[in-house]
DRENLO-66129 format. One line per field, with one value per residue (C-alpha): residue number from 1; residue in one letter; x, y, z. Coordinates in steps of 0.001 Angstrom, whole numbers, plus 500000, padded with zeros to 6 digits. Layout:
// residues N
pos = NUM, ...
code = A, ...
c1 = X, ...
c2 = Y, ...
c3 = Z, ...
//
This chain:
// residues 213
pos = 1, 2, 3, 4, 5, 6, 7, 8, 9, 10, 11, 12, 13, 14, 15, 16, 17, 18, 19, 20, 21, 22, 23, 24, 25, 26, 27, 28, 29, 30, 31, 32, 33, 34, 35, 36, 37, 38, 39, 40, 41, 42, 43, 44, 45, 46, 47, 48, 49, 50, 51, 52, 53, 54, 55, 56, 57, 58, 59, 60, 61, 62, 63, 64, 65, 66, 67, 68, 69, 70, 71, 72, 73, 74, 75, 76, 77, 78, 79, 80, 81, 82, 83, 84, 85, 86, 87, 88, 89, 90, 91, 92, 93, 94, 95, 96, 97, 98, 99, 100, 101, 102, 103, 104, 105, 106, 107, 108, 109, 110, 111, 112, 113, 114, 115, 116, 117, 118, 119, 120, 121, 122, 123, 124, 125, 126, 127, 128, 129, 130, 131, 132, 133, 134, 135, 136, 137, 138, 139, 140, 141, 142, 143, 144, 145, 146, 147, 148, 149, 150, 151, 152, 153, 154, 155, 156, 157, 158, 159, 160, 161, 162, 163, 164, 165, 166, 167, 168, 169, 170, 171, 172, 173, 174, 175, 176, 177, 178, 179, 180, 181, 182, 183, 184, 185, 186, 187, 188, 189, 190, 191, 192, 193, 194, 195, 196, 197, 198, 199, 200, 201, 202, 203, 204, 205, 206, 207, 208, 209, 210, 211, 212, 213
code = X, X, X, X, X, X, X, X, X, X, X, X, X, X, X, X, X, X, X, X, X, X, X, X, X, X, X, X, X, X, X, X, X, X, X, X, X, X, X, X, X, X, X, X, X, X, X, X, X, X, X, X, X, X, X, X, X, X, X, X, X, X, X, X, X, X, X, X, X, X, X, X, X, X, X, X, X, X, X, X, X, X, X, X, X, X, X, X, X, X, X, X, X, X, X, X, X, X, X, X, X, X, X, X, X, X, X, X, X, X, X, X, X, X, X, X, X, X, X, X, X, X, X, X, X, X, X, X, X, X, X, X, X, X, X, X, X, X, X, X, X, X, X, X, X, X, X, X, X, X, X, X, X, X, X, X, X, X, X, X, X, X, X, X, X, X, X, X, X, X, X, X, X, X, X, X, X, X, X, X, X, X, X, X, X, X, X, X, X, X, X, X, X, X, X, X, X, X, X, X, X, X, X, X, X, X, X, X, X, X, X, X, X
c1 = 816554, 816964, 820773, 821312, 818728, 820157, 823731, 822701, 820838, 823849, 826148, 823969, 823292, 826957, 827920, 825642, 826893, 830559, 829940, 828332, 831344, 833719, 831971, 832098, 835855, 836519, 834791, 837552, 835858, 837005, 835402, 834782, 832747, 830061, 826672, 823926, 820378, 817454, 815869, 819082, 819311, 815711, 816492, 819460, 817281, 814670, 817353, 819195, 816022, 815148, 818595, 818334, 817963, 814542, 816290, 818193, 814876, 813589, 816851, 816397, 813021, 814679, 816833, 813654, 812470, 809068, 809020, 808186, 811016, 810713, 811224, 814209, 815887, 815466, 816921, 819983, 820612, 820643, 822561, 825902, 824733, 823460, 826845, 828615, 826370, 826753, 830526, 830620, 828912, 831346, 834331, 833011, 832568, 836155, 837430, 835487, 836857, 840365, 839873, 838968, 842564, 841427, 844146, 842736, 841123, 839098, 838235, 834830, 833666, 834680, 832805, 829653, 829757, 830496, 830370, 828304, 825456, 824767, 822898, 819999, 817696, 814399, 811423, 809862, 806178, 803778, 803371, 807135, 807348, 804609, 806349, 809682, 808001, 806370, 809702, 811478, 809127, 808980, 812769, 812768, 810338, 812555, 815652, 814244, 811390, 810555, 807501, 804741, 802475, 799164, 796069, 793524, 790778, 791219, 788891, 790677, 790271, 788654, 791166, 789768, 790897, 792370, 794538, 795572, 796580, 798578, 800357, 801098, 802888, 805230, 805908, 806646, 809131, 810843, 811206, 812587, 815428, 816325, 818446, 816909, 813365, 811813, 809422, 808249, 807518, 805396, 803530, 802795, 801295, 798951, 797897, 797278, 795066, 793016, 792679, 791504, 788898, 787615, 787487, 785554, 783059, 782618, 781839, 779297, 777600, 777452, 775757, 773181, 772409, 771970, 769619, 767308, 767314
c2 = 135560, 133682, 133343, 136378, 135207, 131683, 132907, 135308, 132505, 130189, 132850, 133304, 129577, 128611, 131407, 129989, 126471, 127440, 129447, 126348, 124298, 126891, 126850, 123049, 123046, 125759, 123506, 120943, 118684, 117544, 119264, 115957, 114660, 117349, 115991, 118497, 117150, 118106, 120433, 122456, 122654, 123890, 126578, 127723, 127760, 129970, 132252, 132515, 133390, 136032, 137613, 138070, 141751, 142309, 144494, 141426, 139809, 142989, 143420, 139991, 141157, 144242, 142056, 140590, 144106, 143294, 146123, 149743, 152112, 154219, 151097, 150120, 153442, 152948, 149461, 150644, 153235, 150666, 147950, 149252, 148873, 145380, 144330, 145777, 143858, 140606, 141045, 141631, 138264, 136649, 138168, 136917, 133458, 133515, 134551, 131732, 129166, 130420, 130235, 126545, 125722, 122795, 120563, 121113, 124572, 126014, 129540, 130979, 131068, 127427, 126533, 128170, 126146, 122562, 120302, 117584, 120065, 120180, 116874, 116411, 113432, 112253, 112396, 108901, 108269, 107946, 104183, 103710, 105811, 103735, 100501, 101656, 103016, 099643, 097903, 100342, 099762, 096011, 095782, 098065, 095734, 092741, 094451, 096044, 093814, 090131, 089325, 087718, 085017, 086405, 084769, 084669, 084049, 087534, 090164, 092888, 096155, 099158, 102008, 105507, 108365, 110140, 107097, 106858, 110533, 110161, 107102, 108987, 111646, 108916, 107914, 111536, 111899, 108667, 109920, 113282, 111366, 109583, 110842, 111667, 111096, 114401, 112788, 110281, 113140, 114802, 111539, 111293, 114783, 113566, 110573, 112810, 115069, 112006, 110946, 114407, 114493, 111103, 112422, 115536, 113482, 111084, 113967, 115366, 111973, 111704, 115108, 114037, 110801, 112679, 115151, 112410, 110390
c3 = 834463, 837745, 837648, 839900, 842445, 842561, 842969, 845736, 847500, 847237, 848694, 851779, 852198, 851845, 854217, 856936, 856238, 856522, 859690, 861236, 860159, 861590, 864979, 864915, 864276, 866865, 869424, 868867, 866309, 862885, 859891, 858092, 861049, 860776, 859723, 858960, 859205, 857002, 859570, 859853, 856069, 855897, 858478, 856390, 853257, 854936, 856345, 853000, 851100, 853675, 853301, 849528, 848719, 847065, 844507, 843300, 842374, 840749, 838866, 837311, 836025, 834578, 832312, 830779, 829781, 831289, 833841, 832873, 831919, 835089, 837209, 835084, 835837, 839592, 839390, 837497, 840199, 843015, 841168, 842511, 846123, 845347, 843981, 847025, 849443, 847506, 847309, 851069, 851661, 849212, 851058, 854412, 852894, 851613, 855064, 856747, 854290, 854953, 858735, 858456, 857443, 855317, 853796, 850292, 850405, 847546, 846506, 847406, 843770, 843351, 846537, 845154, 841935, 842922, 839818, 841522, 842060, 838318, 838372, 835974, 836407, 834986, 837341, 837466, 836782, 839742, 839166, 839336, 842508, 844179, 843158, 844595, 847728, 848419, 847814, 850145, 853076, 852472, 852801, 855845, 857605, 856857, 858229, 861363, 862558, 862983, 860911, 862959, 861615, 860471, 861967, 859149, 861694, 863162, 861833, 859868, 861799, 860139, 859939, 860378, 858163, 861195, 861949, 858295, 858206, 861432, 860031, 856835, 858867, 860147, 856538, 855641, 858518, 857433, 853852, 854992, 856618, 853355, 850481, 847087, 848359, 847229, 844734, 847337, 849752, 847045, 846497, 850224, 849957, 847197, 849285, 852312, 850189, 849178, 852838, 853898, 851122, 852327, 855895, 854852, 852833, 855765, 858131, 855672, 855372, 859177, 859395, 856793, 858655, 861933, 860230, 858892, 862107
//
């Protein structure tokens, strides 16, 4: 059902990506030197989704036979316009690829279906994610900082929930800059939810104490 939506999204996303690459090359840079950060990729994702014709989504529902017959008729009538618009984006993508003058060029359809994108992997369990996350940060500390001796006589400071949430945001930003860290980012979201619940409960308890005193 979602094949048409995914292909339409990929056309618009790849089109934006290639146009960025073309501007980069026209500025006198080498295509292989372009590095696109996560924020730019997110912008392209939002833009590509916004450019998908709503009829493409509805047309996918038509193939499931879920929608009423009168809606199906309307969708069949507009399907020709949808194909024309999608083909126009595909033609513009092909032109942009050609303008790049790459040493080993590929066709637009080939560019939309790169073999390495068809990667299937098993999502690890939460315990495994936590174990790897601890290992990741432990190694980062060893590489980037000199560990100071811990004075056991010092009193361990009490960390507020606000401080914990702020620190967690730093962790999230670090993970967004790493490759294949999507599951870790989700786990950070779960931890943040726990922190915010603790903060809310703490505020409620404070209000109760003030009321009785």
